[in-house]
C-alpha positions in Angstrom: 27.6 24.6 15.0 24.0 25.9 14.9 22.6 29.3 15.5 19.9 31.5 14.5 20.3 34.6 12.4 16.7 36.0 12.4 17.0 38.8 14.6 12.7 38.9 14.9 11.6 37.8 18.5 11.1 33.9 18.9 7.6 33.3 18.5 5.3 30.2 20.2 2.6 28.6 18.1 0.4 25.9 19.3 0.5 22.7 16.5 -2.6 23.9 15.3 -1.4 27.3 14.2 2.2 25.8 12.9 -0.2 23.3 10.8 -2.1 26.1 9.3 0.9 28.4 8.4 3.0 25.7 7.1 0.5 22.6 6.1 2.2 19.9 8.0 3.4 19.5 11.5 6.9 19.4 13.3 6.9 15.4 13.2 6.5 15.0 9.3 9.3 13.6 7.9 8.3 14.8 4.3 7.8 18.3 3.3 7.0 17.7 -0.3 3.4 17.5 -1.6 3.4 14.2 -3.6 0.8 13.7 -6.5 -0.5 13.5 -9.6 0.1 17.0 -10.2 3.6 17.2 -8.5 5.3 13.7 -9.9 7.5 14.4 -12.9 8.7 10.8 -13.5 8.5 8.0 -11.6 10.7 4.9 -12.0 9.6 1.4 -12.2 9.2 -0.5 -8.7 11.6 -3.1 -8.0 12.6 -5.6 -5.5 16.4 -5.1 -4.0 18.4 -7.9 -2.2 16.4 -7.6 1.2 13.1 -8.1 -0.7 11.8 -5.0 -0.1 10.3 -2.7 -3.1 12.3 0.5 -4.0 11.2 3.1 -6.5 11.9 6.5 -7.1 10.2 10.0 -8.1 11.2 13.0 -9.7 9.4 16.1 -8.5 8.6 19.3 -10.0 10.9 21.7 -8.5 7.8 24.7 -8.0 4.8 22.8 -7.5 5.9 20.0 -4.6 7.6 22.6 -2.5 5.2 25.2 -2.2 4.9 24.6 1.5 8.3 23.3 1.9 9.6 26.6 1.2 7.7 28.6 3.5 9.2 26.4 6.2 12.6 26.6 5.2 12.5 30.3 5.0 11.1 31.3 8.1 13.0 28.8 10.2 16.3 29.0 8.2 16.4 32.7 8.5 16.4 32.9 4.7 15.5 36.3 3.2 13.4 35.4 0.8 11.9 31.6 -0.3 14.7 29.5 -1.6 14.4 29.0 -5.0 14.9 25.5 -5.8 17.4 25.1 -9.1 16.2 21.2 -10.1 13.5 18.9 -9.2 13.6 17.1 -6.0 14.3 13.6 -6.2 12.5 10.8 -3.7 13.2 7.2 -3.4 11.0 4.9 -1.2 11.9 1.9 0.1 8.7 -0.1 1.3 8.5 -3.4 2.4 6.0 -6.5 1.6 3.5 -5.6 4.3 3.5 -1.9 2.4 5.7 -0.2 5.7 7.9 2.6 5.0 11.6 1.3 5.7 13.5 4.5 3.9 12.7 7.9 2.7 15.3 9.3 0.7 15.2 12.8 -0.6 17.7 14.7 -2.8 17.8 18.5 -3.2 19.3 21.7 -4.7 18.5 25.6 -4.3 19.9 28.5 -3.7 19.0 30.2 -0.2 19.6 34.2 0.3 20.5 35.2 3.8 20.7 39.3 3.9 22.6 40.3 0.6 24.2 36.7 0.3 23.1 33.9 -2.0 24.5 30.4 -1.7 24.0 27.2 -3.9 22.9 24.3 -1.5 22.4 20.8 -1.9 21.1 18.1 0.6 20.2 14.4 1.0 18.3 13.3 3.7 17.5 10.1 4.5 15.0 8.8 7.1 15.0 5.1 8.2 12.3 3.4 10.1 12.1 0.3 12.1 9.1 -1.3 13.6 8.9 -3.0 17.1 5.4 -4.4 16.3 3.0 -5.9 13.4 1.7 -2.9 11.1 -2.0 -3.0 10.2 -3.0 -1.1 7.8 -5.9 1.0 9.2 -9.5 1.3 7.5 -10.8 3.8 5.6 -13.1 4.8 8.3 -11.0 3.7 11.1 -9.9 7.2 13.0 -8.0 5.2 16.0 -5.0 5.9 15.3 -5.4 9.8 15.3 
């Protein structure tokens, strides 16, 4: 069952307004910031039984979620920004053509609604399939935008 606990009126935002506010769009599957400044640890890339490459990143629980916590607070009706209690872990599976096959994240945080603070944990798995051959666009190719 889903419900909305936020008593404020629902606002209508354009995609540009949403992106400016949260630094992401609604159709992006990953809300973390992944960069050399937010990755605390990375495993070696291994090849699984299906011939895909797999690696895991441990992200900084403060730096990697800067935009994500804004979205969580505003869309989840939280009283304040959630507090991540451990570093998020992201596992990526990519195929030989560098297409993402699976993106799995595990996170734990404390969320406050009103006077109640609850510990929360989530594992999110996004699986991707492709109907056609995938070509990585050139650096100057903007046709995909």
